[in-house]
N, C-alpha and C positions, 0 to 999 in steps of 0.2 A: 592471530586473526587469519582466517582462511577465506580465500576467494571461492565462492560457491557457484557463481554464474556470471558470465560476461558476454556481451554481444553489442554490436552496433547494428542499427536497423533503420530502414525507411519507414516513415509513418504509414505508408501504404501496405507494409508487411507486418503491421502490429499484431494481427491475429496469429501469424506464425510465431512471432516472438512470444506472445502470451502462452501459446501451446508449449513451446520449448521451456519457458520459465516454469510452468506448472509441473513439468516432469521432475523438477528438483524441489519446488516450493511446497509441495504437498507434505513434505516431512516437517514443515513448520506450521504453526497455527496463527502466528502473528507476522505480518509483512509490513515493515516500516519503510515508507517511500520518502525519499528526499529529492529535491530538485528546485530550481528557481521557478518563479511564477511563469507559467506558460511552457514548462518543460514537458508536460504531458502526463502528470501523475493521475489525474482523473480519467484521461483518455486511455491510459494503460489499464487502469482499474476496470473501466467499461469493457475493454477487450478481455480481461481476465474473467469477468463475470459471464460474458457471452460464451467463452470457451468452457466455463464450468457448467454451462447449461441454463443460466438465468435468462428469463424472458423479460425481466424488469428493465425499465429505462433508467440508466445510471445518471445521476446528477451530482455535482459537487456538494458535499455537506458543509460548506464553509459557514453557513448560517444555522443550519439545523445541528451541526457538530457531529451527529451520528445518523447515517442512513442504514437501514437494514434490508437485506435482500435474501431471497431463497433461490438456491440453485442445487439441483439434484438432491433435494430433500435435506440440504444442510443450510444453516444460517450463515450469512456473511455480513459482517459489520464493517461498514466503510466510514471512517471518521477523518475529520480534517481539524487539526489542532491549530490552524493559522491564527485564529482569534483568541487562543488561550494565552494568558499572560505567564503562568507558571504552574508548577505541580499542584499547588493548593487549589487554584482555580480549576484545574483539570479534574481533580477529585470531586470538587463541588458540582462540576458539570456532569458527573456520572461516568466519566471515562474509565476510572478504576474498576467500576462494576462491569462495564462492557468488556474489559480485558479478561475478566474472570468467567465470562460466558463460554459455553461450548460453541464451536464454529470457527470460521476463519475471520481474523481481524486484519483489515487493511487500513493503515494509518498514514495520512499525509501530514507533513509538518510535525513529526514526532519529536523533533529537537526542542520543542517548547516545554516538554515534560519527560525527558529521557529516563528519569528514575522510575517511571511507572512501568516500563517495559521489562519483562522477565527474561532471564537467560533462555536461549532457544529462539529468540526473535531473529528473523531474517531481515537484514538491513540492506536496502536497495537504493542506489543513487542513479537518478536519471540526469543526463547532461545533454544539453542542446548542442549538436555539432554544427548544424545549419538549419535552415527553415524546415526541411523535411527529414532530417536525420537526427537520431538520438543514440546515445550510448547508455547502456544499462549494466551496472556492476553491483553484485550482491555479495555480502559478507556475513559471517556468523557473529560478528561483533560490530558495534558502531565505529565509524570514523568521525571523530569530533575535532 
């Protein structure tokens, strides 16, 4: 397992962190985000989309399960698997189909159905350091 990206950052500097992340993440088409509730997964996703050039307003797909955005003429799928019970439910919800689409896939709570993720996924872990600071570590394999 290789550490691909690591940084600690202030939430006020999230745009710079997103830019630095994208310099390495573009080699991957699936970005799996982990972190406790409130760690900033959706906030980080919004910063990524803005940095990619999206004009869309980003919201958590907790209830819709998949949100689709356009940035620089590419499709970005943002999904939240928090309410998914297992792999079978994930497949029934259309998540397997989404993963096969061209474009970037950003997945929150991927741990609910890890078997759906293909080799070549970038696994990122957001940790709350304090109210305004986060740690981000990304690997080429999951840490389970």
